[in-house]
LUMNU-675383 format. One record per residue (C-alpha): residue number from 1; residue in one letter; x, y, z. Coordinates in Angstrom, 3 decimals, decimal comma, m for minus. Layout:
LUMNU-675383
num:NUM residuo:A u:X v:Y w:Z
...
//
This chain:
LUMNU-675383
num:1 residuo:M u:7,238 v:18,645 w:m3,944
num:2 residuo:R u:11,015 v:17,347 w:m4,484
num:3 residuo:L u:13,494 v:19,899 w:m3,984
num:4 residuo:F u:14,922 v:19,299 w:m7,433
num:5 residuo:V u:11,428 v:20,060 w:m9,063
num:6 residuo:K u:10,793 v:23,396 w:m6,834
num:7 residuo:I u:14,518 v:24,404 w:m8,139
num:8 residuo:F u:13,791 v:23,438 w:m11,744
num:9 residuo:L u:10,269 v:25,287 w:m11,721
num:10 residuo:W u:11,633 v:28,568 w:m10,125
num:11 residuo:F u:14,584 v:28,698 w:m12,492
num:12 residuo:L u:11,981 v:28,120 w:m15,499
num:13 residuo:A u:9,482 v:30,882 w:m13,977
num:14 residuo:A u:12,685 v:33,234 w:m13,579
num:15 residuo:I u:13,865 v:32,820 w:m17,038
num:16 residuo:G u:10,225 v:33,165 w:m18,374
num:17 residuo:L u:9,720 v:36,304 w:m16,263
num:18 residuo:M u:13,188 v:37,774 w:m17,387
num:19 residuo:T u:12,451 v:37,018 w:m21,063
num:20 residuo:G u:8,978 v:38,835 w:m20,709
num:21 residuo:V u:10,504 v:41,720 w:m19,019
num:22 residuo:V u:13,260 v:41,815 w:m21,987
num:23 residuo:I u:10,282 v:41,947 w:m24,609
num:24 residuo:F u:8,297 v:44,518 w:m22,671
num:25 residuo:I u:11,652 v:46,718 w:m22,523
num:26 residuo:T u:12,056 v:46,010 w:m26,334
num:27 residuo:R u:8,435 v:47,079 w:m27,365
num:28 residuo:T u:8,378 v:50,153 w:m25,143
num:29 residuo:F u:11,863 v:51,819 w:m25,857
num:30 residuo:Q u:12,389 v:50,647 w:m29,349
num:31 residuo:T u:8,896 v:50,069 w:m30,962
num:32 residuo:E u:7,934 v:53,723 w:m30,812
num:33 residuo:P u:11,212 v:55,113 w:m31,912
num:34 residuo:M u:11,046 v:53,147 w:m34,811
num:35 residuo:F u:7,324 v:54,027 w:m35,713
num:36 residuo:S u:8,815 v:57,583 w:m35,549
num:37 residuo:R u:11,550 v:57,144 w:m37,936
num:38 residuo:W u:9,240 v:55,477 w:m40,435
num:39 residuo:Q u:6,791 v:58,571 w:m40,066
num:40 residuo:R u:9,661 v:60,957 w:m40,912
num:41 residuo:A u:10,995 v:58,694 w:m43,763
num:42 residuo:A u:7,315 v:58,562 w:m45,118
num:43 residuo:R u:7,114 v:62,588 w:m44,909
num:44 residuo:T u:10,517 v:62,895 w:m46,869
num:45 residuo:Q u:9,503 v:60,397 w:m49,446
num:46 residuo:M u:6,040 v:62,095 w:m50,211
num:47 residuo:T u:7,926 v:65,484 w:m50,308
num:48 residuo:I u:10,094 v:64,189 w:m53,130
num:49 residuo:W u:7,202 v:62,707 w:m54,668
num:50 residuo:S u:5,618 v:66,060 w:m54,768
num:51 residuo:G u:8,676 v:67,425 w:m56,304
num:52 residuo:T u:8,712 v:64,834 w:m59,094
num:53 residuo:A u:5,003 v:65,426 w:m59,794
num:54 residuo:D u:5,772 v:69,092 w:m60,329
num:55 residuo:Q u:8,295 v:68,440 w:m62,846
num:56 residuo:I u:6,109 v:65,756 w:m64,745
num:57 residuo:Y u:3,320 v:68,189 w:m64,808
num:58 residuo:Q u:5,378 v:71,095 w:m66,270
num:59 residuo:A u:6,650 v:68,670 w:m68,885
num:60 residuo:Q u:4,024 v:66,378 w:m69,895
num:61 residuo:G u:0,672 v:68,073 w:m68,247
num:62 residuo:E u:m2,139 v:65,951 w:m66,437
num:63 residuo:A u:m1,411 v:62,696 w:m68,944
num:64 residuo:G u:2,065 v:62,541 w:m67,412
num:65 residuo:L u:0,775 v:62,486 w:m63,763
num:66 residuo:K u:m1,831 v:59,916 w:m64,795
num:67 residuo:L u:1,229 v:57,729 w:m66,076
num:68 residuo:Y u:3,137 v:58,631 w:m62,856
num:69 residuo:A u:0,622 v:57,433 w:m60,540
num:70 residuo:I u:0,172 v:54,386 w:m62,327
num:71 residuo:R u:3,833 v:53,545 w:m62,182
num:72 residuo:Q u:3,967 v:54,025 w:m58,496
num:73 residuo:R u:1,016 v:51,737 w:m58,045
num:74 residuo:D u:3,008 v:49,185 w:m59,425
num:75 residuo:S u:5,868 v:49,375 w:m56,733
num:76 residuo:E u:6,025 v:46,851 w:m54,118
num:77 residuo:A u:6,503 v:49,181 w:m51,579
num:78 residuo:L u:3,249 v:50,581 w:m51,843
num:79 residuo:K u:m0,451 v:49,417 w:m51,761
num:80 residuo:D u:m1,946 v:52,468 w:m53,460
num:81 residuo:F u:m0,877 v:55,478 w:m54,938
num:82 residuo:D u:m2,823 v:58,505 w:m56,876
num:83 residuo:I u:m3,372 v:62,231 w:m57,425
num:84 residuo:V u:m6,326 v:63,834 w:m56,482
num:85 residuo:D u:m7,487 v:67,141 w:m58,298
num:86 residuo:A u:m8,133 v:69,440 w:m55,267
num:87 residuo:A u:m10,749 v:71,376 w:m57,390
num:88 residuo:S u:m12,942 v:68,547 w:m58,694
num:89 residuo:N u:m12,090 v:66,068 w:m55,727
num:90 residuo:T u:m11,513 v:63,252 w:m58,585
num:91 residuo:S u:m8,907 v:60,931 w:m59,066
num:92 residuo:I u:m6,207 v:61,673 w:m61,993
num:93 residuo:G u:m4,598 v:58,210 w:m61,472
num:94 residuo:G u:m7,674 v:56,109 w:m61,761
num:95 residuo:S u:m7,742 v:55,015 w:m57,839
num:96 residuo:T u:m11,312 v:53,850 w:m56,641
num:97 residuo:A u:m10,619 v:54,363 w:m52,833
num:98 residuo:L u:m10,560 v:57,935 w:m52,281
num:99 residuo:Q u:m12,881 v:58,062 w:m49,678
num:100 residuo:D u:m10,509 v:56,466 w:m47,306
num:101 residuo:F u:m8,176 v:59,429 w:m47,641
num:102 residuo:D u:m10,654 v:62,201 w:m46,673
num:103 residuo:G u:m9,215 v:62,723 w:m43,187
num:104 residuo:V u:m5,569 v:62,821 w:m43,868
num:105 residuo:I u:m6,149 v:65,071 w:m47,013
num:106 residuo:Q u:m7,922 v:67,520 w:m44,960
num:107 residuo:R u:m4,821 v:67,512 w:m42,609
num:108 residuo:A u:m2,310 v:67,796 w:m45,161
num:109 residuo:D u:m4,280 v:70,678 w:m46,664
num:110 residuo:A u:m4,534 v:72,613 w:m43,326
num:111 residuo:A u:m1,052 v:71,923 w:m42,442
num:112 residuo:G u:0,231 v:72,845 w:m45,825
num:113 residuo:G u:2,826 v:69,853 w:m45,890
num:114 residuo:P u:2,739 v:66,098 w:m45,865
num:115 residuo:E u:0,514 v:64,229 w:m42,992
num:116 residuo:I u:0,621 v:60,381 w:m42,041
num:117 residuo:D u:m2,457 v:58,554 w:m40,640
num:118 residuo:T u:m1,276 v:55,018 w:m38,852
num:119 residuo:S u:m4,797 v:54,468 w:m37,264
num:120 residuo:P u:m5,746 v:52,071 w:m39,522
num:121 residuo:E u:m5,248 v:48,370 w:m38,781
num:122 residuo:D u:m3,958 v:46,838 w:m41,989
num:123 residuo:S u:m2,575 v:50,339 w:m43,665
num:124 residuo:A u:m0,883 v:53,622 w:m43,089
num:125 residuo:L u:m2,061 v:56,477 w:m45,124
num:126 residuo:G u:m0,535 v:59,769 w:m46,254
num:127 residuo:A u:m1,107 v:62,852 w:m48,384
num:128 residuo:I u:0,707 v:66,136 w:m49,325
num:129 residuo:P u:m0,898 v:69,272 w:m51,158
num:130 residuo:V u:1,052 v:70,262 w:m54,398
num:131 residuo:T u:0,362 v:73,534 w:m56,197
num:132 residuo:F u:1,629 v:73,998 w:m59,534
num:133 residuo:K u:3,074 v:77,224 w:m61,373
num:134 residuo:D u:m0,302 v:77,890 w:m63,322
num:135 residuo:G u:m2,361 v:77,685 w:m60,151
num:136 residuo:K u:m3,704 v:73,911 w:m60,376
num:137 residuo:K u:m3,736 v:72,216 w:m56,810
num:138 residuo:V u:m3,551 v:68,542 w:m56,429
num:139 residuo:F u:m3,066 v:66,054 w:m53,379
num:140 residuo:L u:m0,704 v:63,081 w:m53,851
num:141 residuo:I u:m2,244 v:60,177 w:m51,689
num:142 residuo:A u:m0,382 v:56,892 w:m50,676
num:143 residuo:R u:m1,253 v:53,981 w:m48,896
num:144 residuo:W u:1,662 v:51,564 w:m47,208
num:145 residuo:N u:1,250 v:48,212 w:m45,245
num:146 residuo:A u:0,947 v:49,116 w:m41,395
num:147 residuo:P u:4,120 v:49,254 w:m39,985
num:148 residuo:R u:4,410 v:46,868 w:m37,173
num:149 residuo:A u:7,355 v:45,696 w:m34,948
num:150 residuo:P u:8,654 v:42,360 w:m36,038
num:151 residuo:S u:7,502 v:39,437 w:m33,875
num:152 residuo:L u:10,356 v:37,542 w:m31,962
num:153 residuo:F u:8,315 v:34,527 w:m31,520
num:154 residuo:F u:4,795 v:34,553 w:m33,312
num:155 residuo:G u:3,683 v:35,054 w:m36,992
num:156 residuo:S u:6,060 v:32,888 w:m39,087
num:157 residuo:S u:7,590 v:29,527 w:m38,868
num:158 residuo:L u:11,056 v:31,243 w:m37,976
num:159 residuo:A u:9,722 v:32,841 w:m35,099
num:160 residuo:Y u:8,010 v:29,583 w:m33,647
num:161 residuo:M u:11,655 v:28,038 w:m34,210
num:162 residuo:R u:13,091 v:30,905 w:m32,227
num:163 residuo:L u:10,375 v:30,170 w:m29,619
num:164 residuo:A u:11,069 v:26,398 w:m29,630
num:165 residuo:G u:14,663 v:27,148 w:m29,422
num:166 residuo:L u:14,408 v:29,489 w:m26,325
num:167 residuo:L u:12,016 v:27,036 w:m24,436
num:168 residuo:L u:14,301 v:23,931 w:m25,033
num:169 residuo:T u:17,411 v:26,070 w:m23,818
num:170 residuo:A u:15,569 v:27,357 w:m20,843
num:171 residuo:V u:14,575 v:23,833 w:m19,774
num:172 residuo:L u:18,006 v:22,391 w:m20,547
num:173 residuo:V u:19,644 v:25,101 w:m18,501
num:174 residuo:C u:17,262 v:24,961 w:m15,347
num:175 residuo:Y u:17,522 v:21,205 w:m15,620
num:176 residuo:L u:21,287 v:21,246 w:m15,346
num:177 residuo:L u:21,270 v:24,013 w:m12,694
num:178 residuo:A u:18,707 v:21,970 w:m10,541
num:179 residuo:L u:20,759 v:18,799 w:m10,779
num:180 residuo:Y u:23,904 v:20,896 w:m9,910
num:181 residuo:L u:22,148 v:22,017 w:m6,638
num:182 residuo:T u:20,543 v:18,777 w:m5,583
num:183 residuo:S u:23,183 v:16,208 w:m6,585
num:184 residuo:P u:25,218 v:16,865 w:m3,513
num:185 residuo:I u:22,071 v:16,724 w:m1,468
num:186 residuo:R u:20,883 v:13,398 w:m2,747
num:187 residuo:K u:24,524 v:11,912 w:m2,197
num:188 residuo:L u:24,344 v:13,659 w:1,686
num:189 residuo:R u:20,912 v:11,560 w:1,769
num:190 residuo:E u:22,006 v:8,386 w:0,760
num:191 residuo:A u:25,241 v:8,480 w:2,869
num:192 residuo:T u:22,765 v:9,209 w:5,839
num:193 residuo:R u:20,596 v:6,567 w:5,162
num:194 residuo:R u:23,569 v:4,196 w:4,909
num:195 residuo:L u:24,810 v:5,440 w:8,228
num:196 residuo:A u:21,174 v:4,975 w:9,736
num:197 residuo:S u:21,085 v:1,245 w:8,375
num:198 residuo:G u:24,387 v:0,602 w:10,371
num:199 residuo:D u:26,941 v:1,134 w:7,643
num:200 residuo:L u:29,336 v:2,780 w:10,080
num:201 residuo:Q u:31,689 v:3,585 w:7,019
num:202 residuo:A u:29,546 v:5,501 w:4,955
num:203 residuo:R u:30,915 v:8,690 w:3,929
num:204 residuo:V u:29,889 v:11,630 w:1,356
num:205 residuo:P u:31,743 v:11,031 w:m2,391
num:206 residuo:G u:34,690 v:13,373 w:m2,413
num:207 residuo:R u:33,779 v:15,255 w:m5,082
num:208 residuo:V u:31,013 v:17,043 w:m3,111
num:209 residuo:S u:33,435 v:18,249 w:m0,582
num:210 residuo:R u:35,776 v:19,914 w:m3,336
num:211 residuo:R u:32,812 v:21,830 w:m4,379
num:212 residuo:R u:34,081 v:24,751 w:m2,130
num:213 residuo:D u:30,419 v:26,022 w:m1,165
num:214 residuo:E u:27,959 v:25,454 w:2,059
num:215 residuo:L u:26,972 v:22,112 w:0,481
num:216 residuo:S u:30,604 v:20,991 w:0,799
num:217 residuo:D u:31,061 v:22,355 w:4,213
num:218 residuo:L u:27,950 v:20,410 w:5,195
num:219 residuo:A u:29,396 v:17,169 w:3,622
num:220 residuo:R u:32,411 v:17,524 w:5,500
num:221 residuo:D u:30,716 v:18,027 w:8,655
num:222 residuo:F u:28,546 v:14,845 w:7,965
num:223 residuo:D u:31,980 v:12,973 w:7,236
num:224 residuo:H u:33,481 v:14,167 w:10,533
num:225 residuo:M u:30,467 v:13,178 w:12,577
num:226 residuo:A u:30,297 v:9,942 w:10,854
num:227 residuo:E u:33,924 v:9,276 w:11,842
num:228 residuo:R u:33,231 v:10,354 w:15,363
num:229 residuo:I u:30,163 v:8,059 w:15,559
num:230 residuo:E u:32,092 v:5,117 w:13,907
num:231 residuo:G u:34,842 v:5,434 w:16,497
num:232 residuo:L u:32,540 v:5,592 w:19,567
num:233 residuo:I u:30,671 v:2,613 w:18,571
num:234 residuo:L u:33,416 v:0,452 w:17,723
num:235 residuo:S u:35,060 v:1,412 w:21,165
num:236 residuo:Q u:31,683 v:0,672 w:22,847
num:237 residuo:K u:31,763 v:m2,936 w:21,131
num:238 residuo:R u:35,228 v:m3,238 w:21,743
num:239 residuo:L u:34,797 v:m2,381 w:25,618
num:240 residuo:N u:31,862 v:m4,938 w:25,664
num:241 residuo:Q u:33,886 v:m7,561 w:24,254
num:242 residuo:D u:36,860 v:m6,950 w:26,407
num:243 residuo:I u:34,809 v:m6,763 w:29,775
num:244 residuo:S u:33,273 v:m9,943 w:28,947
num:245 residuo:H u:36,393 v:m11,797 w:28,058
num:246 residuo:E u:38,123 v:m10,554 w:31,348
num:247 residuo:L u:35,081 v:m11,426 w:33,563
num:248 residuo:R u:35,272 v:m15,048 w:32,638
num:249 residuo:S u:38,540 v:m15,697 w:34,414
num:250 residuo:P u:37,297 v:m14,446 w:37,771
num:251 residuo:L u:34,101 v:m16,040 w:37,480
num:252 residuo:A u:35,539 v:m19,240 w:36,650
num:253 residuo:R u:37,636 v:m18,842 w:39,897
num:254 residuo:L u:34,332 v:m17,803 w:41,715
num:255 residuo:N u:33,004 v:m21,247 w:40,801
num:256 residuo:V u:36,076 v:m23,073 w:41,786
num:257 residuo:A u:35,942 v:m21,494 w:45,116
num:258 residuo:L u:32,173 v:m22,110 w:45,371
num:259 residuo:E u:32,373 v:m25,634 w:44,800
num:260 residuo:I u:35,081 v:m25,888 w:47,673
num:261 residuo:A u:32,795 v:m23,730 w:49,945
num:262 residuo:K u:30,042 v:m25,881 w:49,264
num:263 residuo:Q u:31,904 v:m29,157 w:50,189
num:264 residuo:K u:32,714 v:m27,523 w:53,596
num:265 residuo:S u:29,095 v:m25,903 w:54,363
num:266 residuo:N u:26,639 v:m26,822 w:56,866
num:267 residuo:R u:23,192 v:m26,547 w:57,109
num:268 residuo:E u:22,829 v:m22,741 w:57,593
num:269 residuo:T u:25,188 v:m21,894 w:54,856
num:270 residuo:A u:23,958 v:m24,387 w:51,993
num:271 residuo:P u:21,127 v:m22,050 w:51,078
num:272 residuo:I u:23,140 v:m18,854 w:50,771
num:273 residuo:L u:25,905 v:m20,464 w:48,784
num:274 residuo:D u:23,059 v:m22,135 w:46,487
num:275 residuo:R u:21,856 v:m18,560 w:46,222
num:276 residuo:I u:25,470 v:m17,428 w:45,013
num:277 residuo:E u:25,737 v:m19,930 w:42,520
num:278 residuo:N u:22,335 v:m19,199 w:41,005
num:279 residuo:E u:23,481 v:m15,679 w:40,642
num:280 residuo:S u:27,052 v:m16,909 w:39,408
num:281 residuo:N u:25,366 v:m18,969 w:36,595
num:282 residuo:R u:23,076 v:m15,964 w:35,652
num:283 residuo:L u:26,094 v:m13,690 w:35,294
num:284 residuo:N u:27,780 v:m16,459 w:33,423
num:285 residuo:E u:25,013 v:m16,533 w:31,147
num:286 residuo:M u:24,991 v:m12,903 w:30,552
num:287 residuo:I u:28,642 v:m12,738 w:29,831
num:288 residuo:S u:28,257 v:m15,557 w:27,130
num:289 residuo:R u:25,382 v:m13,686 w:25,501
num:290 residuo:L u:27,416 v:m10,260 w:25,469
num:291 residuo:L u:30,133 v:m12,238 w:23,975
num:292 residuo:I u:28,121 v:m13,606 w:20,998
num:293 residuo:L u:26,732 v:m10,143 w:20,615
num:294 residuo:A u:29,848 v:m8,605 w:20,308
num:295 residuo:K u:31,077 v:m11,355 w:17,828
num:296 residuo:L u:27,895 v:m10,623 w:15,683
num:297 residuo:E u:28,305 v:m6,786 w:15,839
num:298 residuo:T u:31,927 v:m6,998 w:14,956
num:299 residuo:G u:31,469 v:m9,493 w:11,888
num:300 residuo:S u:33,805 v:m11,934 w:13,730
num:301 residuo:V u:31,465 v:m14,782 w:13,333
num:302 residuo:D u:31,513 v:m16,574 w:10,062
num:303 residuo:V u:28,029 v:m17,732 w:8,422
num:304 residuo:E u:28,853 v:m21,153 w:6,841
num:305 residuo:P u:26,901 v:m21,396 w:3,641
num:306 residuo:V u:25,433 v:m24,873 w:4,362
num:307 residuo:E u:22,018 v:m25,865 w:3,733
num:308 residuo:V u:19,685 v:m25,806 w:6,786
num:309 residuo:D u:16,227 v:m27,398 w:7,452
num:310 residuo:F u:14,628 v:m24,589 w:8,441
num:311 residuo:D u:11,374 v:m26,396 w:9,350
num:312 residuo:E u:12,955 v:m29,097 w:11,302
num:313 residuo:L u:14,942 v:m26,712 w:13,406
num:314 residuo:V u:11,740 v:m24,482 w:14,112
num:315 residuo:R u:9,983 v:m27,999 w:15,070
num:316 residuo:G u:12,946 v:m28,894 w:17,495
num:317 residuo:V u:12,920 v:m25,453 w:19,011
num:318 residuo:A u:9,323 v:m25,325 w:19,710
num:319 residuo:E u:9,180 v:m28,786 w:21,082
num:320 residuo:D u:11,993 v:m27,752 w:23,813
num:321 residuo:A u:10,219 v:m24,369 w:24,330
num:322 residuo:D u:6,821 v:m26,262 w:24,697
num:323 residuo:F u:8,580 v:m28,394 w:27,551
num:324 residuo:E u:9,945 v:m25,444 w:29,255
num:325 residuo:A u:6,527 v:m23,543 w:28,805
num:326 residuo:S u:4,481 v:m26,519 w:30,512
num:327 residuo:A u:5,904 v:m26,053 w:33,762
num:328 residuo:K u:4,658 v:m22,626 w:33,943
num:329 residuo:G u:1,116 v:m23,138 w:32,771
num:330 residuo:K u:1,879 v:m22,130 w:29,119
num:331 residuo:K u:1,983 v:m23,805 w:25,898
num:332 residuo:V u:3,814 v:m23,551 w:22,480
num:333 residuo:T u:1,775 v:m24,683 w:19,643
num:334 residuo:V u:2,897 v:m25,152 w:16,015
num:335 residuo:A u:m0,071 v:m23,710 w:13,708
num:336 residuo:N u:1,445 v:m24,032 w:10,466
num:337 residuo:L u:5,112 v:m25,473 w:9,294
num:338 residuo:D u:5,755 v:m25,492 w:5,499
num:339 residuo:D u:8,714 v:m27,579 w:4,223
num:340 residuo:C u:11,723 v:m25,124 w:3,560
num:341 residuo:S u:15,385 v:m24,965 w:3,713
num:342 residuo:V u:17,602 v:m21,768 w:3,875
num:343 residuo:V u:21,446 v:m21,309 w:3,524
num:344 residuo:G u:23,510 v:m20,299 w:6,655
num:345 residuo:S u:24,525 v:m21,447 w:10,219
num:346 residuo:D u:22,362 v:m23,946 w:11,924
num:347 residuo:D u:23,751 v:m22,545 w:15,324
num:348 residuo:L u:22,932 v:m19,009 w:14,764
num:349 residuo:L u:19,747 v:m19,501 w:13,429
num:350 residuo:R u:18,822 v:m21,803 w:16,260
num:351 residuo:S u:19,767 v:m19,305 w:18,678
num:352 residuo:A u:17,712 v:m16,548 w:17,188
num:353 residuo:V u:14,544 v:m18,662 w:16,946
num:354 residuo:E u:15,122 v:m19,867 w:20,590
num:355 residuo:N u:15,709 v:m16,362 w:21,803
num:356 residuo:V u:12,453 v:m14,843 w:20,020
num:357 residuo:L u:10,337 v:m18,254 w:21,203
num:358 residuo:R u:11,678 v:m17,857 w:24,862
num:359 residuo:N u:11,110 v:m14,305 w:24,919
num:360 residuo:A u:7,297 v:m15,097 w:24,052
num:361 residuo:V u:7,129 v:m17,673 w:26,379
num:362 residuo:R u:8,217 v:m15,557 w:29,191
num:363 residuo:Y u:5,770 v:m12,568 w:28,387
num:364 residuo:T u:2,731 v:m14,509 w:27,372
num:365 residuo:K u:0,031 v:m14,834 w:30,199
num:366 residuo:E u:m0,498 v:m18,127 w:32,129
num:367 residuo:G u:m2,851 v:m20,512 w:30,467
num:368 residuo:T u:m2,170 v:m19,060 w:26,882
num:369 residuo:A u:m0,186 v:m20,527 w:24,037
num:370 residuo:V u:2,662 v:m18,884 w:21,999
num:371 residuo:E u:1,703 v:m19,596 w:18,241
num:372 residuo:V u:4,199 v:m20,634 w:15,803
num:373 residuo:R u:3,597 v:m20,499 w:12,035
num:374 residuo:L u:6,339 v:m21,093 w:9,257
num:375 residuo:N u:5,198 v:m20,230 w:5,779
num:376 residuo:N u:6,961 v:m20,210 w:2,319
num:377 residuo:N u:6,117 v:m16,753 w:0,455
num:378 residuo:N u:7,212 v:m15,749 w:m2,714
num:379 residuo:G u:10,999 v:m17,290 w:m2,205
num:380 residuo:H u:11,125 v:m16,532 w:1,544
num:381 residuo:A u:10,924 v:m18,395 w:4,639
num:382 residuo:V u:8,664 v:m16,471 w:6,971
num:383 residuo:L u:8,673 v:m17,703 w:10,602
num:384 residuo:S u:5,743 v:m15,755 w:12,563
num:385 residuo:I u:5,933 v:m16,245 w:16,644
num:386 residuo:T u:2,772 v:m14,742 w:18,465
num:387 residuo:D u:2,340 v:m14,587 w:22,191
num:388 residuo:H u:m0,728 v:m13,337 w:24,494
num:389 residuo:G u:1,432 v:m11,077 w:26,531
num:390 residuo:G u:m0,715 v:m7,700 w:26,033
num:391 residuo:G u:1,844 v:m6,241 w:23,407
num:392 residuo:V u:4,073 v:m3,288 w:23,850
num:393 residuo:P u:3,318 v:0,435 w:23,560
num:394 residuo:E u:3,779 v:1,317 w:19,813
num:395 residuo:G u:6,659 v:3,873 w:20,278
num:396 residuo:E u:8,799 v:1,144 w:22,120
num:397 residuo:L u:8,361 v:m1,368 w:19,220
num:398 residuo:Q u:11,654 v:0,000 w:17,411
num:399 residuo:N u:13,669 v:m0,419 w:20,615
num:400 residuo:L u:13,120 v:m4,005 w:21,254
num:401 residuo:F u:15,862 v:m5,090 w:19,356
num:402 residuo:R u:18,525 v:m2,841 w:21,123
num:403 residuo:P u:20,869 v:m4,561 w:23,820
num:404 residuo:F u:19,730 v:m4,512 w:27,525
num:405 residuo:Y u:16,575 v:m2,711 w:26,428
num:406 residuo:R u:13,347 v:m3,666 w:28,205
num:407 residuo:V u:9,822 v:m2,198 w:28,167
num:408 residuo:G u:9,218 v:m0,292 w:31,236
num:409 residuo:E u:11,533 v:0,848 w:33,897
num:410 residuo:A u:11,299 v:m2,071 w:36,285
num:411 residuo:R u:15,014 v:m3,879 w:36,323
num:412 residuo:D u:14,025 v:m6,845 w:38,385
num:413 residuo:R u:13,924 v:m10,394 w:37,445
num:414 residuo:T u:10,236 v:m10,989 w:37,573
num:415 residuo:T u:9,879 v:m8,754 w:34,246
num:416 residuo:G u:12,242 v:m10,725 w:32,002
num:417 residuo:G u:15,883 v:m11,661 w:31,450
num:418 residuo:T u:19,044 v:m9,459 w:30,395
num:419 residuo:G u:17,513 v:m7,684 w:27,419
num:420 residuo:L u:19,950 v:m9,307 w:25,011
num:421 residuo:G u:17,807 v:m12,202 w:23,506
num:422 residuo:L u:16,400 v:m10,020 w:20,793
num:423 residuo:A u:19,230 v:m8,139 w:20,311
num:424 residuo:I u:21,409 v:m11,371 w:19,385
num:425 residuo:A u:18,418 v:m12,875 w:17,264
num:426 residuo:E u:18,288 v:m9,554 w:15,058
num:427 residuo:R u:22,272 v:m9,659 w:14,548
num:428 residuo:A u:21,970 v:m13,306 w:13,780
num:429 residuo:I u:19,205 v:m12,716 w:11,251
num:430 residuo:K u:20,723 v:m9,715 w:9,628
num:431 residuo:A u:24,131 v:m11,836 w:9,290
num:432 residuo:H u:21,895 v:m14,091 w:7,303
num:433 residuo:K u:20,716 v:m11,127 w:4,992
num:434 residuo:G u:17,271 v:m11,475 w:6,451
num:435 residuo:S u:14,918 v:m9,366 w:8,452
num:436 residuo:I u:13,070 v:m9,479 w:11,647
num:437 residuo:T u:10,232 v:m7,095 w:12,826
num:438 residuo:A u:8,028 v:m6,738 w:15,621
num:439 residuo:K u:4,405 v:m5,704 w:15,740
num:440 residuo:N u:1,255 v:m5,542 w:18,098
num:441 residuo:V u:m1,532 v:m7,950 w:16,926
num:442 residuo:G u:m4,660 v:m8,402 w:19,175
num:443 residuo:D u:m3,723 v:m9,042 w:22,795
num:444 residuo:G u:m0,050 v:m9,831 w:22,318
num:445 residuo:L u:3,170 v:m9,284 w:20,090
num:446 residuo:L u:4,025 v:m10,913 w:16,808
num:447 residuo:V u:7,588 v:m11,158 w:15,897
num:448 residuo:E u:8,143 v:m11,924 w:12,264
num:449 residuo:I u:11,674 v:m13,533 w:10,754
num:450 residuo:S u:12,119 v:m13,569 w:6,944
num:451 residuo:L u:14,960 v:m15,329 w:5,253
num:452 residuo:D u:15,761 v:m16,231 w:1,850
num:453 residuo:R u:14,885 v:m19,806 w:0,900
num:454 residuo:A u:17,561 v:m21,772 w:m0,525
//
């Protein structure tokens, strides 16, 4: 699960829990006092009613009590109201639901004052005994709607709107908080990916560093690390280029001295001088490759936007490689060659294809053939070169395009060249906005080059 989703859900859960606690506390510490206040008010009201009934009875008799009960029943605040004759247990005001009040009447008679019963779900009942001056005793009874705490989020359209507003606000606040916390992490991740892809100038945006929290500290540490890495890599590239340039002059003088020495050599010293010449040529080739690699890495090689017949280029390189491979008992076969053109530098593309193909010829087993395929695939020219050299360990595939890297610890000449060919090929292909990959297939290695077609 993404960190943004986790933070969003945790904030939302926290707000929901906090809302539930607030509702619980409100119900616990406010609802009960509200009921107590209502009961006290109801008892006071019944006491007032009893005094009014006493006055009406003294002035108008039982007929006045009946009219009083009828008028009270018409009140919107009451569901029912009546006066019950204690002697005959009959209604004076004409009510027909006297049996509901039996319990509360008995408690009121025993207490000698008003009593309230809130046990019914839909209503609350009340009763109070009244004894007139002539000895007549009656009970005033009343029925109210059941008192209940107002619902915050249910029971009415306003409550549902209140609930919807709370949920919308919670979601919006949680979204903004999660976005605020994860935004610098996304920017830091983007800068990390750019740095890993080779962009040495990748930095975290300045607004992240200005946050003044732990994430801003991390961003500043990343920028410091990126600057340090950029400096080290650029220094290494300059060093390779400078050393390569400086070695050309002594090598040139060495070759001149070697030619003079060969003119004065005899039968015994000639083989030694030939050996020196071979090693000098190899060293010269290595320096040339280093110079090419340094130029590609520093971006000093301009890729001229000219159209190149890539199929003809591959055909020519394959024929040359096949001629060289035949002397070693190997072959280079072109299994497929679609017509396609690309935009770029003929020299760089030729160098890239030659390096990959010669590497395949070097490692393929004697008596086998290196297979070359060029296909048009969705606007891309895809060149596949497959050898039969047994492949490489899976963990080593990502290192094949590193300079001076060769599989295994052996560094003698029988295991391969200088380890610069595939590195030069990768830089050349990347200079053309293409890609180059390697993977094991069957008993060999497949190197695939993909370029945009013209």
